[in-house]
C-alpha positions, 0 to 999 in steps of 0.5 A: 484549557489546552487538553482538547488541543493536546488530544487533537495534536496526538490524533493527527500524529498517531493517524499515520501510524494506524495505516502502518499498523495494517501493513505488516510486510517488511520491505524484502517481503514487499519486493517479493510479493511485488515480483510474484504478482508481476507475472510478465516481468515487465517491472509493473503491475497491471490491473489483471496481475493486481487482481490475484491479491485482494489488497492490491486489487482494492487499492489499485486505482488510488495507488496509480497516482499517474493514472496510467493503468499500471502500478510502479513499485513505488505506487505499490508500496503505497498500498497497505498489505498483510501477511498472507493477504 
């Protein structure tokens, strides 16, 4: 029977959508959030700057792909955010 295989395929295809469903900021809002958090204006988020937003602080270590202790905007984009976070 093919039905279980189809369900597995659907689950695999929908999994990324669940992550994005949690993230309801559009690109301009996300960029604005990054700039507001970057209080020293250096283009990076430190752990101290990230602490101002619960979601960013919680996702900091996972998002810091190169483990340099700061987030670039590209790394910041990987953290799901909600409005008002």
